N, C-alpha and C positions, 0 to 999 in steps of 0.2 A: 376251325383256324382262329376264329376269333377268341374262343374260350382258351386256346393255349396261349395266344396274345396276352390275355388277361392275366393268366397265371404267371407268365413270364414277367409281366409289369410288376405284380405284387412281390414276387420274389426278388426282383431288382430294386424294388423300394425297400424291402426288409433288409437287404444288403447294404443299401446307402444309409439306412439308419444305424445299423451296426457300425460302420464306418464313421459315421458322425459323431456317435457316442464315444468311438474309440480316440477321436480328436480331442477329447475333454481332459486327457492327462489327469484323471483322478488320482489324488494323492494317496488314498487308503484304498485297499482291495479287501472286502469283507469275507472273500473266498479262502485267503491264505494268511499264513503267518509271517511276518517280516522281522528279520533279526539285524539290528543295528549295533555298531561299536562306536564308542568314544574315543578319544585319543590315547587312552592308557588301555585299550583293548577290552573295556567294560561292556557286556552285551546287555542290551535293552530290546524288548520285543513288543509288537503291535499285534494283537489278535482282537478282532471284533466279536463281542459275546452276543450283541443283539443289534437288530436294525429296526427302526421304526420308519415306515413309508408314509410320507405326507403327500399332498397334491403335487407340489412343485419341488419338493427336496426330500432327502432320506437323513435321518439321524443315526450314526453309528456310535454305539457304546463299546469302548475297549475295556479290556480287563484292567482292574485297578492294581495298584502297586502301593507300597508304603510310601506316603507323602506326607511333608509337613502341611498342617492347615493354619497353624499360626506360629509365633516365635517359640513356643514350647511344647506343642501338641503334635502329634502324628496319627494319620488314620490309615487303616488298610483299606477302607471301604470309600474313599472319596472320590478319587481321580486316578486316571492314568498318567505317564510322564507327557503325554501328548495333550493334556487336558481332560475334562470331564466327559464331553462327548464332541463329535465332528459332524458338522452339518454340510451334506453335500447337496448344492443346487444343480439343478438340471441345465443352468447356464454355464456350468463349469465353476462356478465360486465355491471355494471350500472355506468353512470357518471353523477356527479353533478357539478354544477359551483357556485362559490362563488362570492362575491361582484366585486372583480377584474377580473372575467372571468377565473380564474384558475381552472383546473380540479380535482375533487376528484373520484377516481376509486374505486368502490365496486365490487368484484368479488363474486357473489353469488353462483358460482358452485365449490369454492374452498373447499376443505377437511380440517378436523383438522390437524394442523401442517403447511399447506400452508401458506406461506408470500409473499407480494408484496408491492411495494412502491405506496401508495395510493395518495400521493400529494408531488409536488416538488415546492417549492416557490422561487421568485426571490431572496430572502435573504440567499439562500442556506440551508433553513429549509427542511427537509423531514420529511414525516409521513410512517412509517410502518405499514401495516395491517397485522394482523395473525388472522386466524381461531383458536381459543382456544378451542372451545367446540362444540358438536354436540348431543343434546339430546331432549327429549319431555318435553315442559313445559306447564303449566295451565295459561292461562290469558283470561279475559272477560268470564269465565265460559266455556271455551274451552280447549281441548288439542290439542296440534300441534308439529310437529318436529321444532326444532329452531337451528339456527347456531349463535354463539355468535363470534364477531369479535373485537379483542382489537387492540388499536392503541398505537404506540410508536413514539415519536418525536425523529429525530436524527440531528446532526449538519452536517456540510459539510465533515467531516471525518467518518460519520456513527457512530459517539458515541452517546448513548442514552443521552438524556438531559430532564430536567423535563418541562412539558407543562401540561396544565389542560386537553387537550384532552386526555392524557394518562388515565384518570379516567373516560372515557365516552365511554363506549363499545356500540357497535352496537349489536342489536339482530333482526334476521330476520326469520320469520316463513315461513313454506313451502307454506302454501294456504292464509295467511294473510298480507303478507308484514312486514314491520318494526314492532317490539314489543317495542324496545328502538332505539333512534336515536338522532341526534344533528340538529341544524339550520344550514344546510351546507352554507348558505348565509354569515356566519361569519367565516367559517372553514378556518384554524385551531385556530388562536387567534387573529383575527382582531379587533382592539379597536376603539371607537368612543368616543371621548369628555371625558368620564367618566368610562371607562374602557372595559375589554373584555365582548362583548355581546354574546359569545358562551354559549348555553345552552343545557343541557340534556333533553330529552322528554321521557315520556312513553305512550304507547297506551292505551287510556281509553274509546274508542268506535268506532263502525264501523256501515256503513249503509249497507244494502243488503249483509248479513243479519244485522238486527238491533240488535247490541250488545252493551252494556254498556252505556256510554254516547253519546247522540246525540244532534242536534242543538235545542236550546231554542226558540221557536217561540211564537208570542203574543198570540196564542191560548193555548199554554202551561202555560204561565203566568197566563191567567184568565180561568184556568180549576177549576171550583168549583162544588161541588155537593150539593144537599139540606141538609141543616144542618151545612155547613161550616160556621164558624164565623171568621171575622178579627177585631182587636181591634187596632186602630190607633190613635196617637196623633201627631198633627201637630203645631208647634210653629213658629210664625212668628213677627218679630219686626216692629215697627213702628218708624219713625226718624223725626227729624224737617226738614227744607228746606235745611240745608246744610248736613244734614246726618252724623253729626259726632257722634252724641250720640242718642241712642235710648230712647224715651220719653214715650212709651207705647208698649205693647206686647200683642198679641192675641194668645190664646191656644185653639185649637180645638180637643175634644176628639170624636171618631166616632166609632161606633158598627155597622159593616155591617153583617148582616145575611141572608143566601141564602136561599130563600123559594121555589123558582120554577126554573127547568132547562127544556129547549126544545131544541133539536138539529135538525138542518136542513142540507141540503146538504153542505154549506159552511159557516154557521153562528151558533151559540150558542146564545139563549136568555135566560136572566135571569129575574127573579123578586125577589127583596131583600128589606129588611127592613133597615132602617138607622136611629139609634138613636144617636144624636149628642148634645153635649154641647159646647157653645163657651163663653169663659171668656175673656174679654177684661180689660186689666189693664192701666188705664190712668195715668197721673201725680198726680191727687188727688181723684181719685174714681176708682171702679170696677164695670163693668156690666157683666151681664150674661145673655145668651139667650140658648133655648132649642128646638130641633126639633126632631120629631119622624114621618117618614112617609115611604112610600113604593113606590119604584122606579123600573124601568126597565132598562136593559143594553143588548146591542147587539154586540157580540164580533165576529169581521171576522178577517182575515188574515192582517198583515201589511207588505206589501212587504219590506219596509226598515228595519223594526226590524228584520224581519224573515232571513235577510242575515247572513251568516255563520260569526262567530267570527274573527274580522279582515279583512273582506272584505270591501273595501273603499265604501264610500258614499259621492259623490262629490255634492255640492249645489252651484251653482255660484263660489263665491270665498272662498267657506267654504269646508273643508275635514274633515272627522271623520270616525269612525268605531265603532261598538260595541265590548266589550270584554266579555268573559264568565269564570267564575271562578267556578271550582269544590271546593266549600268551605266545604263541609261536605260529603266526600264519602260515609259514612255509611248509611245516608239517602238520598242520591243521590240529595240533594238541591242544584240547580245551581243559581249562581246569574249573572246577566248580566247588565253591566253598559255602558254609553256612553263613548267613548275614551275621556279622559280627556285633551288631548294634540290637541286642533284643530290648523289648519294651514291656512295661507293666501297663495293665489296662485300668484306666480309671472311668470307664465307659466307652461306647463304639466310637465316640467322636474326638476322643483324647487319649491317647496312649503316650506315655513318657518313656525317654530314655532311661534305660537301665543302668545304673552306676554299679559295677561290682566292686564292693568292699571287702567281701571275705571270699572271693572266688576269682577264678581265673576264665576270662573269655578269650578264644583265639579261634582262627579260621582253620576249617578242615578242608584239605585239597583232595579232589578225586580228579583222576585223568582217565581220558577216553582209552580204553583197552590196556589200561596199567594200573587199576584198581585204587584203592584208597580205604580210609582216609589216611593222608599224610599231613603232619603238621609240626610246628616247632615254635617254641617261646622260650624265652632267657629266664633268668631269676629275676622275678619281679618284686620280691619281698617275702614274708613270712609265709604266704599261703601260694605262691607262684614259684616253685623251686626250680624249675627249669624241666623241660620233657619234651621229647621229640620222638617222631616216627618218620624216616626219611627213606626214599627209594634211592639207591646208590648205584644200581646197575638194572638195565633190562635187555631182554634179547626178543624181539619181536620179528618173526621171520629171518630175513637176512639183515635186520637193522638192530644194532647194539649201541648201547650208551652207558658211559659211567665206568667205573671200575669194580670187577666182579668180587664177591667176597668169597674166601677159602675157609671152608669149614670143615674141621677134622675132629675126631674123638679125642682131641687135646687141645689145649690152649694154644692158640696160634701166636704166641709171643716168645721172644728169646728167653731161655731159663738160666744158662750160665753165661754170662756176659765175657768170661775170660776166652771162651771158644770163639775163634774169627773165622768167618766163611767170606771168601773173596775169589775173583772178582765178582760183582753183582751190579749189573747184568753180566752174564758170562756167555762164551761162546763155545769153545770146545773143551775147556776144563775148569772146575772149580777147585779151590784149595781149601783145606780145613786146617787150621793152625790150633793145636791143643795147648799152646803155650808151653809153660815149663812143667805143667801137670803129667805125671806118669800113673798109667794104668796097668793092672796086673793082668789084664786080658785085652782081647780086641773089642773095640766098640762096634756097634751095629749102626749102618747108615741105611736110611729110607727116603726115597724120593716119590712124592705123591703129586698126581695132578690135581687139578681143581675139583675133580670129581671122587676125591679120596681114594683113587686107584693107584696101587703101587707101579711105578714105571721104571725103578732101578733100586738096587740094593748093594751093599758092599760092607767091607769092614776096614777100621783103621787103627792104629796103634798110637803110639806118642808121635810129638813133633809135627811136622807139616805133610800133610798127604794131598794127592792129587786125586780127583775123581774125574774121568771121562764122561762128559754129557754131549758129546757130539752126536750120539744117536737120538737124542730128544728134540722133538718139535719145538719150534719158538713158542713162547707162552710163560705163564707164572706157574710156580711148583712150590711146594712145600718140603724142605729138607729137615728131617729129624734124626738127630743122633741119640742113641741110648746104651746104657750100660746096664746089661742084664735085664733089659725091660724097663729101667729106671730112666725117664727122659732127662738128657742132659743140655739139650739145645734144640729148638724149632724156629725156624727162620723162613720167611718167604724168600725165593730166589727167583730171578727171571733169566730165560734162555733166549738169546738173540738168534 
């Protein structure tokens, strides 16, 4: 009996110890990745790559991102956006370092009303921290106990002064760390070239458990189901030898429709149809080509693309990273683009901004389940003549967006402007007015749906002829008029 009592005592003591440690409200959890968004939806991550255990504390080393180290130099190896490292004391004190190596102290065990000096700068600026609230909040679909810490800037005489940090409270949850925070690397008001870089961040995702937003991977971008459709327009200019003025342009309209999906251990295989029209505008003529084929695609992981947002990618003398944007929180559509400011290496400790003088740099956008890259830039000069690849329509399950393309084995533009088709949209009838033109024989009329299937045919002569369309479903169609096979008119019509 005494032995059982002893075991129960040990178990109770162990549970009490766990509960006591749980009361520390530790800001950073080394076991999971935390995803935060600034006010523009830009995603930043905290991932702890290594932990150094000491007698009374632990030191967490987060993965580094591209950070300025002085007014001109950047480095991918120096620090995270929350500082070089974080010290976690057993008494609940968490310490962060800014770019100058100055310490910011966060006391997670403090109670409502408790205050302390969180930061003392060399310029006599001090930042006081106060726990102003302790309650239960909802975030990421969960409820947890949260402490709110407010900052107040003080001068050397301890008088309150106005600083942006005063409006950036921290919120720390009991079990999940920061709910709101700042980029401690620039704490409290460090400026570089173009203003204060300090930002407020809100927790938008976690791993283990997976809550909210998580990393956007190459497989996520190319996650299609049978029946999904993507409609894409790509426009590219052509130019003369000196490239000062474009003399022709090529526009490609493409409809991708996914027919089969097969999943393997580490890959996804797709079979899809591609319907495509290519129109090239020359200086004195226009040519059109048409393709309709079935292709296959194999999707595997991409080790570089799958890196976390902001995680540096170093290639020889090039440095870049991918960014991730929470553009539409309601639909959870995430964009991922290449870091637009590449850098030239002058050594590991100093990378310079790349100034593009003879080429164009622009962001590529990749969208979860909608492919990519998509991009757009205007005519910026002799070397940037304007090019874009844009998604104009998609169908994902029962969700549709945009305006679908209509691609037929003909140009989808009006050929003879004298022939009038009205009303448009139409309900029961459409009228074709040939004007004063007289033809020796009947003209053929074809009405196609958006899949290029003929839905109705007929014949017209001269004058004004009515075509009954009451049996057609509401939607977009293409009406084509031919004279012995020669196209006279091609127009889009809408049936209500």
